[in-house]
C-alpha positions as CSV (number, residue, x, y, z in Angstrom):
1,X,-64.1,-45.2,-72.8
2,X,-66.3,-43.4,-70.3
3,X,-68.8,-45.5,-68.6
4,X,-71.7,-43.4,-69.7
5,X,-70.6,-44.0,-73.3
6,X,-70.7,-47.7,-72.7
7,X,-74.2,-47.4,-71.4
8,X,-75.2,-45.2,-74.4
9,X,-73.8,-47.7,-76.8
10,X,-75.8,-50.4,-75.2
11,X,-79.0,-48.3,-75.4
12,X,-78.3,-47.5,-79.1
13,X,-77.9,-51.1,-79.9
14,X,-80.9,-52.2,-77.7
15,X,-78.6,-54.3,-75.4
16,X,-80.1,-54.4,-71.9
17,X,-78.1,-55.0,-68.8
18,X,-80.8,-57.6,-67.9
19,X,-79.9,-59.5,-71.1
20,X,-76.3,-59.6,-70.2
21,X,-77.2,-60.7,-66.6
22,X,-79.5,-63.4,-67.9
23,X,-76.9,-64.8,-70.4
24,X,-74.3,-65.0,-67.6
25,X,-76.7,-66.1,-64.9
26,X,-75.9,-63.1,-62.8
27,X,-78.0,-60.4,-61.1
28,X,-78.7,-57.2,-63.0
29,X,-77.1,-55.3,-60.1
30,X,-73.8,-57.2,-60.6
31,X,-73.7,-56.2,-64.3
32,X,-74.6,-52.6,-63.4
33,X,-71.8,-52.6,-60.8
34,X,-69.3,-53.8,-63.3
35,X,-70.3,-51.2,-65.9
36,X,-70.1,-48.4,-63.3
37,X,-66.7,-49.6,-62.1
38,X,-67.7,-50.6,-58.6
39,X,-66.8,-54.2,-59.3
40,X,-64.5,-56.0,-61.7
41,X,-65.5,-59.0,-63.8
42,X,-63.6,-59.9,-66.9
43,X,-66.5,-62.3,-67.9
44,X,-69.1,-59.4,-67.8
45,X,-66.9,-57.0,-69.8
46,X,-66.1,-59.6,-72.4
47,X,-69.8,-60.4,-72.8
48,X,-70.7,-56.7,-73.2
49,X,-67.8,-56.2,-75.7
50,X,-69.0,-59.2,-77.7
51,X,-72.5,-57.9,-77.9
52,X,-71.2,-54.4,-78.9
53,X,-68.7,-56.0,-81.4
54,X,-65.9,-54.0,-79.9
55,X,-62.6,-54.9,-78.2
56,X,-62.7,-55.1,-74.4
57,X,-59.8,-52.7,-74.2
58,X,-61.6,-50.0,-76.1
59,X,-64.7,-50.2,-73.9
60,X,-62.9,-50.8,-70.6
61,X,-59.3,-49.6,-70.7
62,X,-58.6,-50.9,-67.2
63,X,-59.0,-54.4,-68.6
64,X,-56.2,-54.0,-71.2
65,X,-53.9,-57.0,-71.3
């Protein structure tokens, strides 16, 4: 899925990057970096997928097992 679509899904469901960051005790910039593809973090993408109730592989194909 394109990264802008992940962001759009988060906005549609009122899920903020800050909420993900707070839950995982990370900085907002780290979460943003993972969403934009600058950094990799399985933990972050799994948290986002859980909040969106979607499989990680659908949101972030690079993380497919």
